[in-house]
C-alpha positions as CSV (number, residue, x, y, z in Angstrom):
1,M,-13.0,-2.7,8.1
2,Q,-11.6,-5.3,5.6
3,K,-9.7,-2.5,3.7
4,L,-7.9,-1.6,7.0
5,V,-6.9,-5.2,7.6
6,I,-5.5,-5.4,4.1
7,L,-3.6,-2.2,4.6
8,G,-2.3,-3.5,7.9
9,K,-1.0,-6.6,6.2
10,I,0.8,-4.5,3.6
11,F,2.6,-2.4,6.3
12,S,3.4,-5.6,8.2
13,D,6.1,-6.7,5.7
14,I,9.5,-5.0,5.6
15,N,9.9,-5.5,1.9
16,R,6.5,-3.9,1.1
17,V,7.4,-1.0,3.3
18,K,10.8,-0.6,1.6
19,I,9.1,-0.7,-1.8
20,L,6.6,2.0,-0.7
21,A,9.5,4.1,0.7
22,L,11.5,3.7,-2.6
23,L,8.5,4.7,-4.6
24,K,7.9,7.7,-2.3
25,R,11.5,8.8,-2.9
26,E,11.8,8.1,-6.6
27,Q,8.2,8.9,-7.6
28,R,7.9,6.3,-10.5
29,L,9.7,2.9,-11.0
30,C,9.5,-0.2,-13.0
31,V,9.7,-3.7,-11.4
32,C,13.3,-4.2,-12.5
33,E,14.4,-1.0,-10.8
34,I,12.8,-2.1,-7.6
35,C,14.3,-5.6,-7.8
36,D,17.8,-4.4,-8.6
37,T,17.8,-1.6,-5.9
38,L,16.4,-3.8,-3.1
39,D,18.1,-7.0,-4.2
40,L,14.7,-8.9,-4.4
41,S,13.5,-11.5,-6.9
42,Q,11.2,-10.3,-9.6
43,P,8.4,-12.8,-8.6
44,L,8.5,-11.5,-5.1
45,V,8.4,-7.8,-6.1
46,S,5.6,-8.5,-8.6
47,R,3.6,-10.3,-5.9
48,H,4.1,-7.3,-3.5
49,L,3.2,-4.8,-6.1
50,K,0.0,-6.7,-6.9
51,Q,-1.1,-6.7,-3.3
52,M,-0.4,-2.9,-3.0
53,R,-2.2,-2.2,-6.3
54,E,-5.2,-4.2,-5.1
55,A,-5.2,-2.2,-1.9
56,G,-5.4,1.0,-3.8
57,L,-2.0,2.3,-2.9
58,L,-0.3,2.2,-6.3
59,H,-1.0,3.8,-9.7
60,T,0.2,1.9,-12.8
61,E,1.0,3.2,-16.2
62,K,1.8,0.9,-19.2
63,S,4.1,2.0,-21.9
64,G,4.7,-0.9,-24.5
65,K,5.9,-3.9,-22.5
66,W,6.9,-1.8,-19.5
67,I,4.7,-1.0,-16.5
68,S,5.7,1.8,-14.2
69,Y,4.5,2.1,-10.6
70,S,3.9,5.2,-8.5
71,L,2.1,6.0,-5.3
72,E,-1.6,7.0,-5.6
73,E,-2.1,10.8,-5.2
74,N,-3.5,10.5,-1.7
75,N,-1.1,10.5,1.1
76,I,-1.0,7.0,2.6
77,L,-1.2,8.1,6.2
78,D,-4.1,10.5,5.5
79,F,-5.8,7.6,3.7
80,L,-5.3,5.3,6.7
81,L,-6.6,7.9,9.1
82,K,-9.7,8.7,7.0
83,S,-10.4,5.0,6.6
84,I,-10.2,4.5,10.4
85,K,-12.5,7.4,11.0
86,K,-15.0,6.1,8.4
87,E,-14.9,2.6,9.8
88,A,-15.3,4.0,13.4
89,Q,-18.7,5.4,12.4
90,S,-20.0,1.9,11.5
91,L,-19.1,0.4,14.9
92,P,-21.9,-0.3,17.4
93,S,-22.7,2.4,20.0
94,L,-20.4,2.4,23.1
95,I,-21.6,0.2,26.0
96,K,-20.6,2.2,29.1
97,C,-19.2,0.7,32.3
98,M,-21.8,0.2,34.9
99,K,-19.7,1.8,37.7
C-alpha cells in the first residue's frame, strides 16, 4: 500500500507530472535540459527526480559528471494498475451488508 501512496504523491504535483511527460516524449534527459525546458530551478528538479527515482519510476545512467534520466521500461499506468491489483489481494475479506 505504501508504494501506491508514494506514487499518488508523485502524480499529485504538476511539476513532477510535467517532468514525467517530458521524459516520455524525449526518452532521455539530463537535469539541465529539464530545468531549462520547464523553467524550474535545479534544486527543485533534482528533488523531484530523486522522489521519482526512489519510487521506481526512473532509470539513471551516469556518464562522467552527467546523469541522464529516462522512464523505467514498464509503462507507468500498467505499473499502477498491477500495484493496485496486488495490494487489493492483501486487504481483509469483504464484510457484506446485513440487508
